Every structure is written in structure tokens, then in C-alpha cells.
C-alpha positions as a Markdown table, in Angstrom:
| # | Residue | x | y | z |
|---|---|---|---|---|
| 1 | Arg | -27.5 | 41.7 | 26.2 |
| 2 | Asn | -25.4 | 39.1 | 24.9 |
| 3 | Leu | -21.5 | 39.7 | 24.2 |
| 4 | Asn | -21.1 | 37.0 | 22.1 |
| 5 | Thr | -21.2 | 38.5 | 19.4 |
| 6 | Thr | -19.1 | 40.0 | 16.3 |
| 7 | Asp | -19.5 | 42.1 | 13.3 |
| 8 | Phe | -16.6 | 40.1 | 11.6 |
| 9 | Ala | -15.5 | 36.1 | 10.9 |
| 10 | Ile | -13.2 | 34.7 | 13.6 |
| 11 | Gln | -10.0 | 33.5 | 12.3 |
| 12 | Phe | -8.6 | 30.3 | 14.4 |
| 13 | Pro | -5.4 | 31.1 | 16.1 |
| 14 | Asn | -2.5 | 30.5 | 14.1 |
| 15 | Glu | -4.4 | 29.9 | 10.9 |
| 16 | Asp | -2.7 | 31.3 | 7.7 |
| 17 | Val | -5.3 | 32.4 | 5.1 |
| 18 | Asn | -2.6 | 31.4 | 2.3 |
| 19 | Asn | -1.0 | 28.0 | 3.5 |
| 20 | Ser | -1.0 | 26.8 | 6.6 |
| 21 | Asn | 1.6 | 24.5 | 8.7 |
| 22 | Glu | -0.6 | 24.1 | 11.5 |
| 23 | Val | -2.1 | 19.8 | 11.9 |
| 24 | Ser | -5.1 | 19.5 | 10.2 |
| 25 | Thr | -7.9 | 16.9 | 9.3 |
| 26 | Arg | -9.2 | 18.5 | 6.5 |
| 27 | Tyr | -8.0 | 15.5 | 4.3 |
| 28 | Leu | -8.0 | 12.9 | 6.8 |
| 29 | Glu | -9.5 | 9.3 | 5.6 |
| 30 | Asp | -9.8 | 6.0 | 7.4 |
| 31 | Gly | -6.7 | 3.8 | 6.1 |
| 32 | Ala | -8.4 | 0.7 | 7.1 |
| 33 | Tyr | -7.4 | -1.6 | 4.6 |
| 34 | Leu | -7.1 | -5.3 | 3.8 |
| 35 | Lys | -3.9 | -6.7 | 2.0 |
| 36 | Leu | -2.8 | -9.9 | 0.3 |
| 37 | Asn | 0.3 | -9.0 | 0.1 |
| 38 | Asn | 2.2 | -12.4 | -1.0 |
| 39 | Ala | 1.3 | -15.7 | -1.8 |
| 40 | Thr | 2.7 | -19.2 | -3.2 |
| 41 | Leu | 1.3 | -22.3 | -4.6 |
| 42 | Gly | 3.4 | -25.0 | -5.3 |
| 43 | Tyr | 2.5 | -28.5 | -6.9 |
| 44 | Asn | 5.6 | -31.5 | -6.9 |
| 45 | Leu | 4.9 | -33.5 | -9.6 |
| 46 | Leu | 6.2 | -37.0 | -9.4 |
| 47 | Ala | 8.5 | -37.8 | -13.0 |
| 48 | Asn | 7.7 | -41.6 | -12.6 |
| 49 | Lys | 3.8 | -40.9 | -12.7 |
| 50 | Ile | 4.8 | -39.5 | -16.2 |
| 51 | Gly | 7.0 | -41.6 | -17.4 |
| 52 | Leu | 10.2 | -39.4 | -16.8 |
| 53 | Asp | 12.2 | -41.2 | -14.1 |
| 54 | Asp | 14.8 | -42.6 | -16.2 |
| 55 | Tyr | 15.5 | -38.6 | -16.9 |
| 56 | Val | 14.5 | -36.6 | -14.1 |
| 57 | Asn | 14.3 | -37.2 | -10.3 |
| 58 | Asp | 11.8 | -34.5 | -9.6 |
| 59 | Ile | 9.4 | -31.4 | -10.9 |
| 60 | Arg | 8.4 | -28.9 | -9.1 |
| 61 | Phe | 6.1 | -25.6 | -10.2 |
| 62 | Thr | 5.5 | -22.8 | -8.6 |
| 63 | Leu | 3.5 | -19.5 | -8.8 |
| 64 | Thr | 4.1 | -16.5 | -6.5 |
| 65 | Gly | 2.2 | -13.3 | -6.2 |
| 66 | Gln | 2.9 | -10.3 | -4.7 |
| 67 | Asn | 0.3 | -6.9 | -3.6 |
| 68 | Leu | -2.4 | -9.2 | -5.3 |
| 69 | Phe | -5.4 | -7.4 | -4.0 |
| 70 | Ile | -6.2 | -4.9 | -1.9 |
| 71 | Ile | -9.6 | -3.6 | -0.2 |
| 72 | Thr | -10.0 | -0.4 | 1.2 |
| 73 | Asp | -12.1 | 2.9 | 1.0 |
| 74 | Tyr | -9.0 | 5.1 | 0.6 |
| 75 | Thr | -9.3 | 7.4 | -2.2 |
| 76 | Gly | -5.6 | 7.3 | -2.9 |
| 77 | Tyr | -3.2 | 4.8 | -5.0 |
| 78 | Ser | -3.1 | 2.7 | -1.3 |
| 79 | Pro | -3.2 | 3.2 | 2.2 |
| 80 | Glu | 0.6 | 2.6 | 2.7 |
| 81 | Val | 1.4 | 5.6 | 2.3 |
| 82 | Asn | 5.3 | 6.9 | 2.4 |
| 83 | Thr | 6.5 | 8.5 | 5.9 |
| 84 | Gly | 9.6 | 10.0 | 7.1 |
| 85 | Ser | 9.3 | 12.8 | 4.1 |
| 86 | Glu | 9.1 | 16.6 | 4.4 |
| 87 | Ile | 7.6 | 19.6 | 2.5 |
| 88 | Asp | 9.4 | 23.0 | 3.0 |
| 89 | Gly | 11.1 | 21.6 | 6.2 |
| 90 | Ile | 7.9 | 20.5 | 7.7 |
| 91 | Gln | 7.9 | 16.6 | 8.7 |
| 92 | Thr | 4.7 | 15.2 | 6.8 |
| 93 | Phe | 4.3 | 11.8 | 8.1 |
| 94 | Gly | 1.6 | 9.5 | 6.8 |
| 95 | Ile | 0.8 | 12.1 | 3.8 |
| 96 | Asp | 0.3 | 10.8 | 0.5 |
| 97 | Arg | 2.2 | 13.0 | -1.9 |
| 98 | Tyr | 4.4 | 12.0 | -4.5 |
| 99 | Thr | 4.0 | 8.3 | -3.8 |
| 100 | Tyr | 3.7 | 5.5 | -6.7 |
| 101 | Pro | 1.3 | 2.4 | -6.2 |
| 102 | Asn | 3.0 | -0.5 | -5.3 |
| 103 | Ser | 3.6 | -2.7 | -8.5 |
| 104 | Arg | 1.8 | -6.3 | -8.7 |
| 105 | Thr | 4.1 | -9.2 | -9.2 |
| 106 | Ile | 3.3 | -12.8 | -10.7 |
| 107 | Leu | 6.1 | -15.1 | -11.3 |
| 108 | Phe | 5.9 | -18.5 | -12.6 |
| 109 | Gly | 8.7 | -21.1 | -11.4 |
| 110 | Leu | 9.6 | -24.6 | -12.9 |
| 111 | Asn | 12.6 | -26.5 | -10.8 |
| 112 | Val | 13.8 | -30.2 | -12.3 |
| 113 | Ser | 16.9 | -32.2 | -10.5 |
| 114 | Phe | 18.3 | -34.7 | -12.6 |
């Protein structure tokens, strides 16, 4: 005789069928990623090489990019989710909810010294 059978489904302890506040791994994803967050390229142009040494001393060009690319299998906008927020009084560390993706920025710079 087997005593480990029942006619109804067993509910997990403390599980609410409507909206559980218990910790769950149901929507847990691998958050591993590789990201190029910030890079700058610069070039100094010698004024005497282009015949402007009578007018300027130095010319410098720069190109800076922020949030250039991210490699991940994460399905949300970014694996860098918000922390420290709460929903209905419950801490939601690492939950990707109502977060905007980081913006990509590309800046061009020109410095001329006279």
C-alpha cells in the first residue's frame, strides 16, 4: 500500500494562487553580458604640417561614444536593471520593470589653441 498518493493537487506552502509575493525563479534569466560603455579616439593635427602654424598652435579632433554596444542573451532592454525599488511595499532588487534603456551618445570634439 502506497501512502504517498492523494486525489488533489498539492499547493506549495505559502503560495498564493493570484499574486505570490514569495521569491521565485520563474522569470530568472542569465544576466551575463559584455558591454563597451565608453570609448574615446583622439588625433592631434600639427598646424605646421598643414600650413596653419602662423595662425594656430594645435588642433585636436576627438570622437567619444557612450553605451556603444552590448552582447547578451538577456531578453529585456539591458541586464543592468534598476535596484532598490519596490512594488506594493515589497523590495524588487534586480527586477526589470518600468526601466528605460541607457541612451547611446556619440560626441565629436574639436579643440583649437591659438
